C-alpha positions in Angstrom: 27.5 50.1 30.2 26.0 46.6 30.6 22.8 44.7 29.5 20.4 42.4 30.5 17.7 40.9 28.2 14.8 38.2 28.1 13.1 36.5 25.0 9.6 35.2 24.3 9.3 31.4 24.4 10.1 31.4 20.6 13.0 33.6 20.6 11.7 36.3 18.0 10.7 39.0 20.4 12.6 40.5 23.3 10.2 40.9 26.4 12.6 42.7 28.6 15.6 44.9 28.0 17.9 47.2 30.7 21.0 49.0 30.4 23.0 50.8 32.9 25.3 53.3 32.8 25.5 53.7 36.6 27.2 50.5 37.7 24.1 50.1 40.2 22.4 46.2 40.1 19.4 45.3 37.9 16.0 45.9 39.1 17.3 49.1 41.3 15.6 52.4 41.2 16.1 55.0 38.6 15.2 56.4 35.1 12.5 54.6 32.6 11.6 54.5 29.6 9.0 52.2 27.5 9.4 51.9 24.0 7.2 49.7 21.8 7.5 48.9 19.0 5.2 46.7 16.8 7.3 43.4 15.6 6.3 43.6 12.3 8.4 46.4 11.7 10.7 45.9 14.4 
């Protein structure tokens, strides 16, 4: 598994997280799940 993440300018929030188990390059088509969390409880 490989991961890529991007954070907000203040470094407090992760705005993008991508994990790949299939060895394809980041951004390649695949299954997508979108999960949003309230930053005050995450």
